[in-house]
C-alpha positions in Angstrom: 65.8 13.6 -102.1 62.9 15.9 -100.0 62.5 15.0 -96.2 59.8 16.0 -93.8 60.3 17.3 -90.5 59.5 14.0 -89.3 61.8 12.1 -91.4 64.5 14.4 -90.5 64.0 14.2 -86.8 63.6 10.1 -86.7 66.8 9.9 -89.1 68.9 12.1 -86.5 67.5 9.8 -83.8 67.7 6.6 -85.2 70.6 6.4 -87.8 73.5 5.3 -85.4 71.2 2.4 -84.0 68.4 1.0 -86.4 68.9 2.4 -89.9 67.8 5.6 -91.8 66.3 6.7 -95.2 69.8 7.8 -96.3 71.6 4.7 -96.4 69.1 2.4 -94.9 71.2 0.1 -92.6 73.0 0.9 -89.4 76.0 2.7 -90.0 76.2 5.9 -88.5 79.1 6.8 -90.8 80.3 10.5 -90.7 79.0 10.2 -94.7 75.4 9.2 -93.5 75.3 12.0 -90.6 76.7 14.7 -93.1 73.8 13.9 -95.1 71.1 14.0 -92.6 72.5 17.4 -91.2 72.5 19.1 -94.5 68.5 18.1 -94.9 68.1 19.4 -90.9 69.9 22.9 -92.0 67.3 23.0 -95.5 64.7 22.3 -92.7 65.9 24.6 -90.3 66.2 27.4 -92.9 62.5 26.5 -94.3 60.8 26.5 -91.2 62.8 30.0 -90.2 61.5 31.8 -93.2 58.3 30.6 -92.8 57.8 31.7 -89.1 59.1 35.2 -90.3 56.5 35.1 -93.0 54.2 34.1 -90.2 55.0 36.9 -88.1 54.6 39.6 -90.6 51.2 38.3 -91.6 50.9 38.6 -87.5 52.1 41.9 -87.5 49.7 43.2 -90.5 46.2 41.7 -88.8 47.6 43.7 -86.0 48.0 46.5 -87.6 44.4 46.4 -89.3 42.5 45.4 -86.4 44.2 48.3 -84.8 42.5 50.7 -87.4 39.3 48.9 -87.5 39.1 49.5 -83.6 39.7 53.0 -84.4 37.0 53.6 -86.6 35.2 57.0 -86.7 31.7 55.8 -85.3 28.7 57.6 -83.7 27.7 56.2 -80.6 24.4 54.0 -80.2 21.5 56.4 -79.3 19.0 54.7 -76.8 15.3 55.0 -76.7 12.1 53.8 -75.9 8.9 53.7 -77.7 5.9 56.2 -76.1 2.6 54.3 -76.5 0.0 57.1 -76.4 -3.6 57.2 -76.0 -4.6 57.1 -79.4 -2.4 54.3 -80.2 0.3 56.4 -82.0 3.9 55.2 -81.2 6.5 57.6 -81.0 10.3 57.4 -80.9 11.3 59.1 -77.2 14.5 60.3 -79.1 13.3 62.3 -82.1 9.7 62.0 -81.8 8.8 60.1 -84.9 5.3 58.6 -85.0 5.8 54.9 -85.8 2.7 52.6 -87.1 4.4 49.6 -84.9 7.3 49.2 -82.9 10.4 47.8 -83.5 13.9 47.4 -82.6 15.2 50.7 -83.8 13.5 53.9 -84.8 14.0 54.4 -88.9 14.1 58.3 -88.6 16.9 58.6 -86.0 18.3 55.2 -85.6 17.9 54.8 -81.9 17.7 51.5 -80.4 14.6 50.9 -78.7 15.2 48.5 -75.7 13.3 50.9 -73.1 15.8 50.6 -69.8 18.1 53.6 -70.1 20.8 51.9 -68.6 24.0 51.3 -71.2 27.7 51.6 -70.9 29.0 54.2 -72.9 
């Protein structure tokens, strides 16, 4: 008989007073209580194993997060579009000429937000 944690706790609380799933009546007998204790020990072991697996999974995820955080990435370069009198738009960082402004320079990858105030 496989017991859920809720059933097990309920039986432990009521065996002596209102009937349990082991014998169906108020007995509080040693055999009935021993039966419930065996299920309780099995459930505790199962939950302990599950917690250990979760702890291992959490440790793996934390390690993967550390590796991802330390990835070798280039810092973001910020620039702005310079509009010239002849209608040409150029990147302030590389001088690349564009026909229309966008959020990034297609040549050097500079992020075009124009204010020049950014955290490093």
